[in-house]
C-alpha positions as protocol buffer text, in pm:
chain_id: "A"
residue {
  index: 1
  type: UNK
  ca { x: -3 y: 2 z: 1 }
}
residue {
  index: 2
  type: UNK
  ca { x: 149 y: 331 z: -107 }
}
residue {
  index: 3
  type: UNK
  ca { x: 88 y: 613 z: 141 }
}
residue {
  index: 4
  type: UNK
  ca { x: 88 y: 887 z: -127 }
}
residue {
  index: 5
  type: UNK
  ca { x: -172 y: 701 z: -325 }
}
residue {
  index: 6
  type: UNK
  ca { x: -392 y: 636 z: -21 }
}
residue {
  index: 7
  type: UNK
  ca { x: -372 y: 996 z: 108 }
}
residue {
  index: 8
  type: UNK
  ca { x: -419 y: 1121 z: -249 }
}
residue {
  index: 9
  type: UNK
  ca { x: -734 y: 921 z: -294 }
}
residue {
  index: 10
  type: UNK
  ca { x: -904 y: 1055 z: 24 }
}
residue {
  index: 11
  type: UNK
  ca { x: -787 y: 1413 z: -17 }
}
residue {
  index: 12
  type: UNK
  ca { x: -856 y: 1400 z: -390 }
}
residue {
  index: 13
  type: UNK
  ca { x: -1219 y: 1318 z: -314 }
}
residue {
  index: 14
  type: UNK
  ca { x: -1246 y: 1632 z: -93 }
}
residue {
  index: 15
  type: UNK
  ca { x: -1071 y: 1846 z: -355 }
}
residue {
  index: 16
  type: UNK
  ca { x: -1304 y: 1732 z: -631 }
}
residue {
  index: 17
  type: UNK
  ca { x: -1606 y: 1789 z: -410 }
}
residue {
  index: 18
  type: UNK
  ca { x: -1492 y: 2139 z: -310 }
}
residue {
  index: 19
  type: UNK
  ca { x: -1392 y: 2244 z: -671 }
}
residue {
  index: 20
  type: UNK
  ca { x: -1729 y: 2117 z: -800 }
}
residue {
  index: 21
  type: UNK
  ca { x: -1952 y: 2253 z: -522 }
}
residue {
  index: 22
  type: UNK
  ca { x: -2021 y: 2596 z: -683 }
}
residue {
  index: 23
  type: UNK
  ca { x: -2107 y: 2423 z: -1010 }
}
residue {
  index: 24
  type: UNK
  ca { x: -2356 y: 2174 z: -868 }
}
residue {
  index: 25
  type: UNK
  ca { x: -2694 y: 2175 z: -1042 }
}
residue {
  index: 26
  type: UNK
  ca { x: -2583 y: 2409 z: -1318 }
}
residue {
  index: 27
  type: UNK
  ca { x: -2526 y: 2353 z: -1688 }
}
residue {
  index: 28
  type: UNK
  ca { x: -2165 y: 2325 z: -1811 }
}
residue {
  index: 29
  type: UNK
  ca { x: -1982 y: 2650 z: -1733 }
}
residue {
  index: 30
  type: UNK
  ca { x: -1919 y: 2873 z: -2041 }
}
residue {
  index: 31
  type: UNK
  ca { x: -1569 y: 2940 z: -1904 }
}
residue {
  index: 32
  type: UNK
  ca { x: -1404 y: 2646 z: -1736 }
}
residue {
  index: 33
  type: UNK
  ca { x: -1344 y: 2674 z: -1364 }
}
residue {
  index: 34
  type: UNK
  ca { x: -978 y: 2600 z: -1295 }
}
residue {
  index: 35
  type: UNK
  ca { x: -936 y: 2726 z: -940 }
}
residue {
  index: 36
  type: UNK
  ca { x: -1133 y: 2711 z: -614 }
}
residue {
  index: 37
  type: UNK
  ca { x: -1422 y: 2957 z: -608 }
}
residue {
  index: 38
  type: UNK
  ca { x: -1741 y: 3008 z: -409 }
}
residue {
  index: 39
  type: UNK
  ca { x: -2099 y: 3050 z: -484 }
}
residue {
  index: 40
  type: UNK
  ca { x: -2352 y: 2821 z: -643 }
}
residue {
  index: 41
  type: UNK
  ca { x: -2683 y: 2684 z: -510 }
}
residue {
  index: 42
  type: UNK
  ca { x: -2534 y: 2636 z: -161 }
}
residue {
  index: 43
  type: UNK
  ca { x: -2334 y: 2959 z: -168 }
}
residue {
  index: 44
  type: UNK
  ca { x: -2024 y: 2773 z: -59 }
}
residue {
  index: 45
  type: UNK
  ca { x: -1695 y: 2947 z: 22 }
}
residue {
  index: 46
  type: UNK
  ca { x: -1384 y: 2875 z: -190 }
}
residue {
  index: 47
  type: UNK
  ca { x: -1250 y: 2537 z: -84 }
}
residue {
  index: 48
  type: UNK
  ca { x: -1564 y: 2441 z: 112 }
}
residue {
  index: 49
  type: UNK
  ca { x: -1680 y: 2083 z: 65 }
}
residue {
  index: 50
  type: UNK
  ca { x: -2022 y: 1928 z: 84 }
}
residue {
  index: 51
  type: UNK
  ca { x: -2187 y: 1606 z: 201 }
}
residue {
  index: 52
  type: UNK
  ca { x: -1964 y: 1396 z: -34 }
}
residue {
  index: 53
  type: UNK
  ca { x: -1668 y: 1466 z: 187 }
}
residue {
  index: 54
  type: UNK
  ca { x: -1881 y: 1473 z: 512 }
}
residue {
  index: 55
  type: UNK
  ca { x: -2006 y: 1129 z: 442 }
}
residue {
  index: 56
  type: UNK
  ca { x: -1671 y: 992 z: 323 }
}
residue {
  index: 57
  type: UNK
  ca { x: -1508 y: 1127 z: 645 }
}
residue {
  index: 58
  type: UNK
  ca { x: -1783 y: 960 z: 855 }
}
residue {
  index: 59
  type: UNK
  ca { x: -1714 y: 628 z: 677 }
}
residue {
  index: 60
  type: UNK
  ca { x: -1342 y: 675 z: 726 }
}
residue {
  index: 61
  type: UNK
  ca { x: -1386 y: 738 z: 1100 }
}
residue {
  index: 62
  type: UNK
  ca { x: -1589 y: 420 z: 1129 }
}
residue {
  index: 63
  type: UNK
  ca { x: -1322 y: 214 z: 954 }
}
residue {
  index: 64
  type: UNK
  ca { x: -1046 y: 358 z: 1152 }
}
residue {
  index: 65
  type: UNK
  ca { x: -1202 y: 355 z: 1502 }
}
residue {
  index: 66
  type: UNK
  ca { x: -1388 y: 21 z: 1468 }
}
residue {
  index: 67
  type: UNK
  ca { x: -1117 y: -151 z: 1273 }
}
residue {
  index: 68
  type: UNK
  ca { x: -1382 y: -280 z: 1031 }
}
residue {
  index: 69
  type: UNK
  ca { x: -1711 y: -163 z: 875 }
}
residue {
  index: 70
  type: UNK
  ca { x: -1980 y: -127 z: 1140 }
}
residue {
  index: 71
  type: UNK
  ca { x: -2315 y: -17 z: 994 }
}
residue {
  index: 72
  type: UNK
  ca { x: -2454 y: 115 z: 1326 }
}
residue {
  index: 73
  type: UNK
  ca { x: -2147 y: 327 z: 1398 }
}
residue {
  index: 74
  type: UNK
  ca { x: -2151 y: 451 z: 1045 }
}
residue {
  index: 75
  type: UNK
  ca { x: -2517 y: 541 z: 1058 }
}
residue {
  index: 76
  type: UNK
  ca { x: -2467 y: 731 z: 1388 }
}
residue {
  index: 77
  type: UNK
  ca { x: -2185 y: 931 z: 1235 }
}
residue {
  index: 78
  type: UNK
  ca { x: -2393 y: 1009 z: 927 }
}
residue {
  index: 79
  type: UNK
  ca { x: -2680 y: 1137 z: 1142 }
}
residue {
  index: 80
  type: UNK
  ca { x: -2433 y: 1366 z: 1328 }
}
residue {
  index: 81
  type: UNK
  ca { x: -2301 y: 1527 z: 1008 }
}
residue {
  index: 82
  type: UNK
  ca { x: -2647 y: 1539 z: 852 }
}
residue {
  index: 83
  type: UNK
  ca { x: -2778 y: 1738 z: 1149 }
}
residue {
  index: 84
  type: UNK
  ca { x: -2476 y: 1975 z: 1129 }
}
residue {
  index: 85
  type: UNK
  ca { x: -2518 y: 2031 z: 753 }
}
residue {
  index: 86
  type: UNK
  ca { x: -2863 y: 1926 z: 637 }
}
residue {
  index: 87
  type: UNK
  ca { x: -2849 y: 2158 z: 336 }
}
residue {
  index: 88
  type: UNK
  ca { x: -2598 y: 1939 z: 153 }
}
residue {
  index: 89
  type: UNK
  ca { x: -2774 y: 1605 z: 177 }
}
residue {
  index: 90
  type: UNK
  ca { x: -2982 y: 1456 z: -103 }
}
residue {
  index: 91
  type: UNK
  ca { x: -3339 y: 1335 z: -69 }
}
residue {
  index: 92
  type: UNK
  ca { x: -3253 y: 960 z: -34 }
}
residue {
  index: 93
  type: UNK
  ca { x: -3004 y: 1014 z: 241 }
}
residue {
  index: 94
  type: UNK
  ca { x: -3223 y: 1270 z: 424 }
}
residue {
  index: 95
  type: UNK
  ca { x: -3520 y: 1035 z: 422 }
}
residue {
  index: 96
  type: UNK
  ca { x: -3317 y: 745 z: 549 }
}
residue {
  index: 97
  type: UNK
  ca { x: -3132 y: 943 z: 822 }
}
residue {
  index: 98
  type: UNK
  ca { x: -3453 y: 1093 z: 950 }
}
residue {
  index: 99
  type: UNK
  ca { x: -3584 y: 735 z: 1000 }
}
residue {
  index: 100
  type: UNK
  ca { x: -3263 y: 619 z: 1169 }
}
residue {
  index: 101
  type: UNK
  ca { x: -3280 y: 918 z: 1406 }
}
residue {
  index: 102
  type: UNK
  ca { x: -3633 y: 811 z: 1485 }
}
residue {
  index: 103
  type: UNK
  ca { x: -3515 y: 464 z: 1594 }
}
residue {
  index: 104
  type: UNK
  ca { x: -3514 y: 244 z: 1289 }
}
residue {
  index: 105
  type: UNK
  ca { x: -3206 y: 25 z: 1216 }
}
residue {
  index: 106
  type: UNK
  ca { x: -3004 y: 141 z: 916 }
}
residue {
  index: 107
  type: UNK
  ca { x: -3115 y: -138 z: 670 }
}
residue {
  index: 108
  type: UNK
  ca { x: -3481 y: -120 z: 772 }
}
residue {
  index: 109
  type: UNK
  ca { x: -3467 y: 261 z: 726 }
}
residue {
  index: 110
  type: UNK
  ca { x: -3310 y: 223 z: 393 }
}
residue {
  index: 111
  type: UNK
  ca { x: -3571 y: -26 z: 275 }
}
residue {
  index: 112
  type: UNK
  ca { x: -3853 y: 185 z: 412 }
}
residue {
  index: 113
  type: UNK
  ca { x: -3733 y: 503 z: 239 }
}
residue {
  index: 114
  type: UNK
  ca { x: -3670 y: 305 z: -81 }
}
residue {
  index: 115
  type: UNK
  ca { x: -4025 y: 176 z: -86 }
}
residue {
  index: 116
  type: UNK
  ca { x: -4174 y: 517 z: 9 }
}
residue {
  index: 117
  type: UNK
  ca { x: -3977 y: 708 z: -255 }
}
residue {
  index: 118
  type: UNK
  ca { x: -4010 y: 449 z: -525 }
}
residue {
  index: 119
  type: UNK
  ca { x: -3638 y: 379 z: -547 }
}
residue {
  index: 120
  type: UNK
  ca { x: -3297 y: 465 z: -418 }
}
residue {
  index: 121
  type: UNK
  ca { x: -3061 y: 433 z: -715 }
}
residue {
  index: 122
  type: UNK
  ca { x: -2894 y: 772 z: -650 }
}
residue {
  index: 123
  type: UNK
  ca { x: -2528 y: 823 z: -628 }
}
residue {
  index: 124
  type: UNK
  ca { x: -2486 y: 903 z: -257 }
}
residue {
  index: 125
  type: UNK
  ca { x: -2320 y: 572 z: -165 }
}
residue {
  index: 126
  type: UNK
  ca { x: -2088 y: 595 z: -468 }
}
residue {
  index: 127
  type: UNK
  ca { x: -1946 y: 939 z: -380 }
}
residue {
  index: 128
  type: UNK
  ca { x: -1847 y: 843 z: -28 }
}
residue {
  index: 129
  type: UNK
  ca { x: -1700 y: 502 z: -77 }
}
residue {
  index: 130
  type: UNK
  ca { x: -1334 y: 564 z: -146 }
}
residue {
  index: 131
  type: UNK
  ca { x: -1228 y: 493 z: 215 }
}
residue {
  index: 132
  type: UNK
  ca { x: -1344 y: 134 z: 162 }
}
residue {
  index: 133
  type: UNK
  ca { x: -1108 y: 106 z: -133 }
}
residue {
  index: 134
  type: UNK
  ca { x: -823 y: 245 z: 68 }
}
residue {
  index: 135
  type: UNK
  ca { x: -865 y: 19 z: 363 }
}
residue {
  index: 136
  type: UNK
  ca { x: -972 y: -317 z: 205 }
}
residue {
  index: 137
  type: UNK
  ca { x: -777 y: -530 z: -41 }
}
residue {
  index: 138
  type: UNK
  ca { x: -938 y: -599 z: -378 }
}
residue {
  index: 139
  type: UNK
  ca { x: -1095 y: -933 z: -291 }
}
residue {
  index: 140
  type: UNK
  ca { x: -1282 y: -788 z: 9 }
}
residue {
  index: 141
  type: UNK
  ca { x: -1395 y: -457 z: -137 }
}
residue {
  index: 142
  type: UNK
  ca { x: -1721 y: -567 z: -297 }
}
residue {
  index: 143
  type: UNK
  ca { x: -1878 y: -718 z: 12 }
}
residue {
  index: 144
  type: UNK
  ca { x: -1793 y: -415 z: 234 }
}
residue {
  index: 145
  type: UNK
  ca { x: -1901 y: -169 z: -39 }
}
residue {
  index: 146
  type: UNK
  ca { x: -2241 y: -336 z: -69 }
}
residue {
  index: 147
  type: UNK
  ca { x: -2287 y: -326 z: 310 }
}
residue {
  index: 148
  type: UNK
  ca { x: -2180 y: 44 z: 331 }
}
residue {
  index: 149
  type: UNK
  ca { x: -2419 y: 135 z: 47 }
}
residue {
  index: 150
  type: UNK
  ca { x: -2714 y: -41 z: 211 }
}
residue {
  index: 151
  type: UNK
  ca { x: -2703 y: 188 z: 515 }
}
residue {
  index: 152
  type: UNK
  ca { x: -2879 y: 447 z: 303 }
}
residue {
  index: 153
  type: UNK
  ca { x: -2935 y: 304 z: -44 }
}
residue {
  index: 154
  type: UNK
  ca { x: -3150 y: -15 z: -58 }
}
residue {
  index: 155
  type: UNK
  ca { x: -3112 y: -47 z: -436 }
}
residue {
  index: 156
  type: UNK
  ca { x: -2845 y: -312 z: -499 }
}
residue {
  index: 157
  type: UNK
  ca { x: -2725 y: -133 z: -816 }
}
residue {
  index: 158
  type: UNK
  ca { x: -2619 y: 166 z: -611 }
}
residue {
  index: 159
  type: UNK
  ca { x: -2402 y: -70 z: -414 }
}
residue {
  index: 160
  type: UNK
  ca { x: -2258 y: -231 z: -728 }
}
residue {
  index: 161
  type: UNK
  ca { x: -2170 y: 107 z: -868 }
}
residue {
  index: 162
  type: UNK
  ca { x: -1995 y: 196 z: -536 }
}
residue {
  index: 163
  type: UNK
  ca { x: -1814 y: -140 z: -545 }
}
residue {
  index: 164
  type: UNK
  ca { x: -1685 y: -82 z: -898 }
}
residue {
  index: 165
  type: UNK
  ca { x: -1526 y: 249 z: -805 }
}
residue {
  index: 166
  type: UNK
  ca { x: -1387 y: 117 z: -470 }
}
residue {
  index: 167
  type: UNK
  ca { x: -1240 y: -186 z: -642 }
}
residue {
  index: 168
  type: UNK
  ca { x: -1047 y: 39 z: -878 }
}
residue {
  index: 169
  type: UNK
  ca { x: -926 y: 257 z: -590 }
}
residue {
  index: 170
  type: UNK
  ca { x: -819 y: -52 z: -391 }
}
residue {
  index: 171
  type: UNK
  ca { x: -620 y: -197 z: -677 }
}
residue {
  index: 172
  type: UNK
  ca { x: -452 y: 127 z: -781 }
}
residue {
  index: 173
  type: UNK
  ca { x: -358 y: 212 z: -425 }
}
residue {
  index: 174
  type: UNK
  ca { x: -186 y: -136 z: -409 }
}
residue {
  index: 175
  type: UNK
  ca { x: 9 y: -90 z: -723 }
}
residue {
  index: 176
  type: UNK
  ca { x: -220 y: -212 z: -1008 }
}
residue {
  index: 177
  type: UNK
  ca { x: -197 y: -34 z: -1335 }
}
residue {
  index: 178
  type: UNK
  ca { x: -508 y: 161 z: -1415 }
}
residue {
  index: 179
  type: UNK
  ca { x: -615 y: -64 z: -1707 }
}
residue {
  index: 180
  type: UNK
  ca { x: -572 y: -372 z: -1487 }
}
residue {
  index: 181
  type: UNK
  ca { x: -766 y: -217 z: -1203 }
}
residue {
  index: 182
  type: UNK
  ca { x: -1055 y: -136 z: -1440 }
}
residue {
  index: 183
  type: UNK
  ca { x: -1053 y: -486 z: -1587 }
}
residue {
  index: 184
  type: UNK
  ca { x: -1065 y: -643 z: -1244 }
}
residue {
  index: 185
  type: UNK
  ca { x: -1346 y: -408 z: -1133 }
}
residue {
  index: 186
  type: UNK
  ca { x: -1540 y: -500 z: -1443 }
}
residue {
  index: 187
  type: UNK
  ca { x: -1484 y: -873 z: -1390 }
}
residue {
  index: 188
  type: UNK
  ca { x: -1618 y: -850 z: -1035 }
}
residue {
  index: 189
  type: UNK
  ca { x: -1931 y: -655 z: -1135 }
}
residue {
  index: 190
  type: UNK
  ca { x: -2242 y: -870 z: -1188 }
}
residue {
  index: 191
  type: UNK
  ca { x: -2489 y: -588 z: -1286 }
}
residue {
  index: 192
  type: UNK
  ca { x: -2573 y: -606 z: -1656 }
}
residue {
  index: 193
  type: UNK
  ca { x: -2661 y: -234 z: -1694 }
}
residue {
  index: 194
  type: UNK
  ca { x: -2345 y: -116 z: -1534 }
}
residue {
  index: 195
  type: UNK
  ca { x: -2144 y: -363 z: -1738 }
}
residue {
  index: 196
  type: UNK
  ca { x: -2311 y: -255 z: -2058 }
}
residue {
  index: 197
  type: UNK
  ca { x: -2218 y: 108 z: -2003 }
}
residue {
  index: 198
  type: UNK
  ca { x: -1864 y: 45 z: -1880 }
}
residue {
  index: 199
  type: UNK
  ca { x: -1746 y: -231 z: -2121 }
}
residue {
  index: 200
  type: UNK
  ca { x: -1702 y: 25 z: -2392 }
}
residue {
  index: 201
  type: UNK
  ca { x: -1724 y: 342 z: -2187 }
}
residue {
  index: 202
  type: UNK
  ca { x: -1619 y: 573 z: -2472 }
}
residue {
  index: 203
  type: UNK
  ca { x: -1928 y: 469 z: -2667 }
}
residue {
  index: 204
  type: UNK
  ca { x: -2158 y: 674 z: -2428 }
}
residue {
  index: 205
  type: UNK
  ca { x: -2138 y: 1047 z: -2344 }
}
residue {
  index: 206
  type: UNK
  ca { x: -2054 y: 1127 z: -1986 }
}
residue {
  index: 207
  type: UNK
  ca { x: -2364 y: 1231 z: -1796 }
}
residue {
  index: 208
  type: UNK
  ca { x: -2307 y: 1402 z: -1459 }
}
residue {
  index: 209
  type: UNK
  ca { x: -2628 y: 1247 z: -1326 }
}
residue {
  index: 210
  type: UNK
  ca { x: -2772 y: 1187 z: -988 }
}
residue {
  index: 211
  type: UNK
  ca { x: -2836 y: 828 z: -1103 }
}
residue {
  index: 212
  type: UNK
  ca { x: -2573 y: 584 z: -953 }
}
residue {
  index: 213
  type: UNK
  ca { x: -2503 y: 405 z: -1283 }
}
residue {
  index: 214
  type: UNK
  ca { x: -2486 y: 706 z: -1510 }
}
residue {
  index: 215
  type: UNK
  ca { x: -2275 y: 895 z: -1257 }
}
residue {
  index: 216
  type: UNK
  ca { x: -2031 y: 606 z: -1218 }
}
residue {
  index: 217
  type: UNK
  ca { x: -1994 y: 575 z: -1601 }
}
residue {
  index: 218
  type: UNK
  ca { x: -1936 y: 950 z: -1622 }
}
residue {
  index: 219
  type: UNK
  ca { x: -1672 y: 946 z: -1351 }
}
residue {
  index: 220
  type: UNK
  ca { x: -1487 y: 635 z: -1473 }
}
residue {
  index: 221
  type: UNK
  ca { x: -1478 y: 760 z: -1835 }
}
residue {
  index: 222
  type: UNK
  ca { x: -1340 y: 1102 z: -1736 }
}
residue {
  index: 223
  type: UNK
  ca { x: -1080 y: 938 z: -1512 }
}
residue {
  index: 224
  type: UNK
  ca { x: -967 y: 685 z: -1765 }
}
residue {
  index: 225
  type: UNK
  ca { x: -919 y: 947 z: -2033 }
}
residue {
  index: 226
  type: UNK
  ca { x: -722 y: 1193 z: -1815 }
}
residue {
  index: 227
  type: UNK
  ca { x: -343 y: 1220 z: -1808 }
}
residue {
  index: 228
  type: UNK
  ca { x: -312 y: 1424 z: -1486 }
}
residue {
  index: 229
  type: UNK
  ca { x: -496 y: 1488 z: -1158 }
}
residue {
  index: 230
  type: UNK
  ca { x: -578 y: 1844 z: -1267 }
}
residue {
  index: 231
  type: UNK
  ca { x: -708 y: 1747 z: -1606 }
}
residue {
  index: 232
  type: UNK
  ca { x: -930 y: 1472 z: -1453 }
}
residue {
  index: 233
  type: UNK
  ca { x: -1088 y: 1689 z: -1186 }
}
residue {
  index: 234
  type: UNK
  ca { x: -1125 y: 2002 z: -1402 }
}
residue {
  index: 235
  type: UNK
  ca { x: -1306 y: 1810 z: -1666 }
}
residue {
  index: 236
  type: UNK
  ca { x: -1530 y: 1631 z: -1412 }
}
residue {
  index: 237
  type: UNK
  ca { x: -1657 y: 1941 z: -1247 }
}
residue {
  index: 238
  type: UNK
  ca { x: -1693 y: 2155 z: -1561 }
}
residue {
  index: 239
  type: UNK
  ca { x: -1953 y: 1909 z: -1691 }
}
residue {
  index: 240
  type: UNK
  ca { x: -2198 y: 2069 z: -1454 }
}
residue {
  index: 241
  type: UNK
  ca { x: -2492 y: 1868 z: -1325 }
}
residue {
  index: 242
  type: UNK
  ca { x: -2394 y: 1680 z: -1011 }
}
residue {
  index: 243
  type: UNK
  ca { x: -2053 y: 1838 z: -1037 }
}
residue {
  index: 244
  type: UNK
  ca { x: -1941 y: 1798 z: -679 }
}
residue {
  index: 245
  type: UNK
  ca { x: -2020 y: 1424 z: -674 }
}
residue {
  index: 246
  type: UNK
  ca { x: -1860 y: 1352 z: -1008 }
}
residue {
  index: 247
  type: UNK
  ca { x: -1572 y: 1566 z: -896 }
}
residue {
  index: 248
  type: UNK
  ca { x: -1540 y: 1368 z: -573 }
}
residue {
  index: 249
  type: UNK
  ca { x: -1545 y: 1028 z: -739 }
}
residue {
  index: 250
  type: UNK
  ca { x: -1297 y: 1135 z: -1010 }
}
residue {
  index: 251
  type: UNK
  ca { x: -1079 y: 1305 z: -749 }
}
residue {
  index: 252
  type: UNK
  ca { x: -1064 y: 982 z: -544 }
}
residue {
  index: 253
  type: UNK
  ca { x: -968 y: 778 z: -845 }
}
residue {
  index: 254
  type: UNK
  ca { x: -718 y: 1035 z: -973 }
}
residue {
  index: 255
  type: UNK
  ca { x: -562 y: 1081 z: -630 }
}
residue {
  index: 256
  type: UNK
  ca { x: -501 y: 711 z: -605 }
}
residue {
  index: 257
  type: UNK
  ca { x: -347 y: 706 z: -951 }
}
residue {
  index: 258
  type: UNK
  ca { x: -133 y: 1018 z: -946 }
}
residue {
  index: 259
  type: UNK
  ca { x: -71 y: 1044 z: -573 }
}
residue {
  index: 260
  type: UNK
  ca { x: -111 y: 1323 z: -319 }
}
residue {
  index: 261
  type: UNK
  ca { x: 186 y: 1512 z: -462 }
}
residue {
  index: 262
  type: UNK
  ca { x: -8 y: 1563 z: -790 }
}
residue {
  index: 263
  type: UNK
  ca { x: -280 y: 1769 z: -629 }
}
residue {
  index: 264
  type: UNK
  ca { x: -230 y: 2136 z: -732 }
}
residue {
  index: 265
  type: UNK
  ca { x: -105 y: 2337 z: -438 }
}
residue {
  index: 266
  type: UNK
  ca { x: -339 y: 2626 z: -514 }
}
residue {
  index: 267
  type: UNK
  ca { x: -634 y: 2391 z: -458 }
}
residue {
  index: 268
  type: UNK
  ca { x: -494 y: 2230 z: -142 }
}
residue {
  index: 269
  type: UNK
  ca { x: -412 y: 2569 z: 20 }
}
residue {
  index: 270
  type: UNK
  ca { x: -778 y: 2671 z: 41 }
}
residue {
  index: 271
  type: UNK
  ca { x: -936 y: 2336 z: 114 }
}
residue {
  index: 272
  type: UNK
  ca { x: -1145 y: 2365 z: 429 }
}
residue {
  index: 273
  type: UNK
  ca { x: -1022 y: 2162 z: 730 }
}
residue {
  index: 274
  type: UNK
  ca { x: -717 y: 2055 z: 528 }
}
residue {
  index: 275
  type: UNK
  ca { x: -506 y: 1947 z: 828 }
}
residue {
  index: 276
  type: UNK
  ca { x: -794 y: 1749 z: 985 }
}
residue {
  index: 277
  type: UNK
  ca { x: -862 y: 1570 z: 654 }
}
residue {
  index: 278
  type: UNK
  ca { x: -493 y: 1500 z: 605 }
}
residue {
  index: 279
  type: UNK
  ca { x: -474 y: 1349 z: 951 }
}
residue {
  index: 280
  type: UNK
  ca { x: -779 y: 1123 z: 877 }
}
residue {
  index: 281
  type: UNK
  ca { x: -629 y: 1027 z: 539 }
}
residue {
  index: 282
  type: UNK
  ca { x: -314 y: 919 z: 717 }
}
residue {
  index: 283
  type: UNK
  ca { x: -502 y: 722 z: 979 }
}
residue {
  index: 284
  type: UNK
  ca { x: -697 y: 550 z: 696 }
}
residue {
  index: 285
  type: UNK
  ca { x: -368 y: 450 z: 538 }
}
residue {
  index: 286
  type: UNK
  ca { x: -241 y: 317 z: 863 }
}
residue {
  index: 287
  type: UNK
  ca { x: -564 y: 110 z: 898 }
}
residue {
  index: 288
  type: UNK
  ca { x: -533 y: -30 z: 547 }
}
residue {
  index: 289
  type: UNK
  ca { x: -491 y: -399 z: 478 }
}
residue {
  index: 290
  type: UNK
  ca { x: -267 y: -547 z: 215 }
}
């Protein structure tokens, strides 16, 4: 396990989230955003991240402090950050966390919200999953990814989308070449729709969608076609749409590939809570398994 890759994956997620936050919910920017700025639908400050990073940090704390994935601990941490920043959370996670706070167990709450809302195939569990890829080796990633997804997203396809990204992160952090990591993630994915989009990912335009499958395809394609961390994340966020989430997923993948040292200093300097996030990233690396 390479420390610079592991730290790069976690901090890259936060960087992509923060760079994309002012562009969330908007059409593609007429002039590409290349530095941290504020504004947008949440009126964020430059370098301020959203629930992508809040949820990823909650998952990271669970993995570090429990030494394994614990759904009840993770749910408790999600409720805490949700209550602190409810404005950032999407409707699926909000519905589930309200139910958990009212006493339902995570999986029951996720199923209840799924049935009440008519689905839960949104990308919330994909955007936060990178810590699973950092901590767990490739052959253990899928099972943990599915369990972590089910805390809020009952739809199994959301879990498979998360598992695909996390498998790539796990392999790359442990020295796999990018193409090999992609092939292994594809081989481990049983979902026909996800496989259909990703098998020849260049055949479909990248859609920065709230849908877990479309969002995963978008992020994977942008990442696979990029030659640097900056290129990957800039392209991801400037697609608009769910820019912070696509930025977070691409940032996690690109951080694993290019390493922490590849993150532009001008982005890192203004990242909110930078030192706390770096400390958590290092603790994740220390908790990682070969």
